[in-house]
C-alpha positions as CSV (number, residue, x, y, z in Angstrom):
1,M,-10.3,-27.4,14.4
2,T,-9.7,-26.7,10.7
3,D,-6.9,-24.6,9.2
4,K,-8.6,-22.1,6.9
5,Q,-6.7,-19.8,4.5
6,S,-8.0,-16.3,4.3
7,N,-9.1,-15.2,0.8
8,D,-8.2,-11.6,1.8
9,P,-5.0,-10.6,-0.1
10,L,-4.2,-8.1,2.6
11,H,-4.4,-10.8,5.4
12,G,-1.1,-10.7,7.4
13,V,0.2,-7.6,5.6
14,T,0.6,-4.6,7.9
15,L,0.0,-1.0,6.8
16,E,3.7,-0.3,7.3
17,M,4.7,-3.1,5.0
18,I,2.3,-1.9,2.4
19,L,3.5,1.7,2.6
20,T,7.2,0.7,2.5
21,R,6.8,-1.5,-0.6
22,L,4.9,1.2,-2.4
23,V,7.4,3.8,-1.6
24,E,10.3,1.5,-2.7
25,H,8.5,0.8,-6.0
26,Y,6.9,4.1,-6.9
27,G,8.6,6.7,-4.7
28,W,6.9,9.5,-2.7
29,E,6.4,11.8,-5.7
30,K,4.6,9.3,-7.9
31,M,2.5,8.1,-4.9
32,G,1.5,11.8,-4.3
33,T,0.2,11.9,-7.9
34,F,-1.7,8.7,-7.5
35,I,-3.2,9.7,-4.1
36,T,-3.3,13.4,-3.5
37,I,-2.7,13.7,0.3
38,R,-0.4,16.1,2.0
39,C,1.6,13.4,3.9
40,F,2.8,12.1,0.5
41,N,3.6,15.5,-1.1
42,N,4.9,17.7,1.7
43,D,7.9,16.4,3.7
44,P,6.8,12.7,3.4
45,S,7.9,10.0,5.8
46,I,6.7,6.6,6.7
47,K,5.9,7.7,10.3
48,S,3.7,10.7,9.4
49,S,2.0,8.8,6.6
50,L,1.2,5.9,9.0
51,Q,-0.3,8.3,11.5
52,F,-2.5,9.9,8.9
53,L,-3.6,6.7,7.2
54,R,-4.5,5.0,10.5
55,R,-7.0,7.7,11.4
56,T,-8.3,8.4,7.8
57,P,-10.2,5.4,6.5
58,W,-10.8,6.8,2.9
59,A,-7.0,7.4,2.5
60,R,-6.1,4.0,3.8
61,K,-8.5,2.4,1.4
62,K,-6.9,4.2,-1.5
63,V,-3.4,3.0,-0.4
64,E,-4.6,-0.5,0.0
65,E,-6.2,-0.4,-3.5
66,L,-2.9,0.9,-4.9
67,Y,-1.1,-1.9,-3.2
68,L,-3.4,-4.5,-4.6
69,R,-2.9,-3.2,-8.1
70,Y,0.9,-3.1,-7.6
71,N,0.7,-6.7,-6.3
72,R,-1.2,-7.9,-9.3
73,E,1.2,-6.2,-11.7
74,T,4.3,-7.7,-10.0
75,S,2.8,-11.1,-9.8
76,K,2.0,-11.0,-13.6
77,Q,5.6,-10.0,-14.3
78,A,7.0,-12.9,-12.2
79,R,5.0,-15.6,-14.0
80,P,7.0,-17.7,-16.5
81,R,5.7,-17.6,-20.0
């Protein structure tokens, strides 16, 4: 049995973790401009957004793509020069 590392950058990261980090970094208002969905713009909450994203694949994909961009940006900033 071999231990393989997944090349998937989302491996082990839950949708709730993704959403929480994005909201902490960007805030609901900015996220609502990036991805125009009602659960980000009208009375947003983690719970309602998770419910919507879990049953709406196209919206979840956009959130995951935003998270990957955020992750690349923050990892570039953390690298020593």
